[in-house]
N, C-alpha and C positions, 0 to 999 in steps of 0.2 A: 840956055841955062835957067832963065826965069821960068819958062814953060815947064821945064822938068821939075822945078821946085813946086810949082802949082799943082802938077799932076800927082806929085808925091804927097802933098798935103791933102788932096781930095781922096787919094787911096787910103791914107791913114785915118781920116775922118769916117770914111765909109766902113773900114774895118772896125774902128772903135764903136761905131753906132750899133753894131750888131752884138756888142758885149752885154752880158747880163748886167743889169742895174737894179740894186736893191736899196730900200731904205734900211736903216739899222733895225735889227729885230728888237722888239720890246722886251719887257720883263716876262718872266714865265706867266705871270697873272695876265698881262695884256695879250700874249700869244694865245693863251687858253681861251680868253674871251673872243679873240678874233676868229679862232678856228672853230669848225663845226664838229671836228673829230679829233681827239687827242688820245694816243694809246701807246703801249709798249709792245712790240712784237718782234719776233724772229723772222727774217726773210726766208720764205719757203722757195720762191722762184722769182727771177727777173726775166721778163720777156721783152725783147726789142720788137716793137710793132710799127707798122706803116698804115697809111690810110687804105691801100689796096687790100690789106689783110682784113680790115673792118668792113669796107664797103663791098668788096667783091668785084670781079672783073666786069660784070654786066653794068653795074652802077657807075663805075669809072668810065666805061665805054659810052654810056648815055650822056654823061657829063661832058665828055670830049666832043661828041657830036653836037650837043647844044652850043658848045663854045664856037664851033665852026660857024654856026648860024647866028652869032652874035649875042648869045645869052650870057650875062655876067655870071662868072663862077660864084658859088656860094662857099666861101672859105671860112673854115673855123679852125680853132686851135688843134683839132684832131686831124687836120689835113696834113700835118707834119709828123715825121717819125717821133715816137715816144717810147717810154718803157712802162710796162704794166708789171707792178711789183705785188706779189702775194705775201701777206704776213700771217703767221700763226700768232694770234694775240694772247698775251699773258695778263695784261692789265688795261683797263679802259678808264680814262679820267674825264672824258667828255664824249657824248654821243651814245648810241645804243650799244650795249655790250654784244660782242660777237666773238666767235672763236677764230674767225679768219676775216681779213679785210683785203681788198684789192685797191691799190692806190696808183694813180698815174703821175708820172713826172717826165720832164724833158730828157733829151739825150745828153744834156750838158753843154757847157760853152755858153753861147748866146741866149739859150732858152732857160737858163737857170735851173736845169734839171739836177737832181740829186743822184749821186752814184751809189746806189745801194749794192751791198755784197751779200749774196746768198749765204745763209747760215749765221749771219751776225745779227745781234739784237739792237733795235733802234727805238728811240722815243720819236713819235711822229706827230706832228701838228699839220692837220689837213683841212682843206677847204673844198666845198662842193661847187661844181660847175656843171650845169645841165644835169645829166644823169651819172656823173662820175665824180670821183673824189681825188684831188691832187695835192701834191706838196712840192716844194722846191728848196733851194739853198738859201732863200731869203727868210725862211722861218728858223726857229730854234731846233728843227728836226736834226737829229744827230744820234751818234752811238749812245746806248744806255750808259755805257761806262764813262762817258764824257760829262763832266759836271755842267758844262754850258747848255746841255740839253734840257736841264731843269728837272730831272727825275726826282731828286731828293725833295725839291720844293712841291712837286705835284703829289708826292706820297705823304707830305706833311699836311696836306689839305688847305694850306695857306688860308 
């Protein structure tokens, strides 16, 4: 019985360790300062992507062969499934104005990905990583109609 309890505790801790963990989002002002891009946009498309789609079969095969010979894998955040979200931008509050932006987010759950819905309008607070822009549920990103996303404050120019 004691061993069963220990196994259950280990399983619970392992499951819990994979959960998304965020600091409390700051005020609209601090979120805007931390972000490299802040805009309002309507979602044009949401595409579920995998590393195989980005790298291609040849690169994946070469990486597997290198692994057989003991080469350590070069793992990045883009080596996990993700969503590529395209926005038609109506307002830009920080960053270079553009008519469209593509933003990467996780699939949800443990990776803190945001579940965007096509056709809906959002306020997006995004950060740059390498050559792509990402956002997640840890920021104030949210529906433009939700006061918590800070759209009224952004429009006021604080």
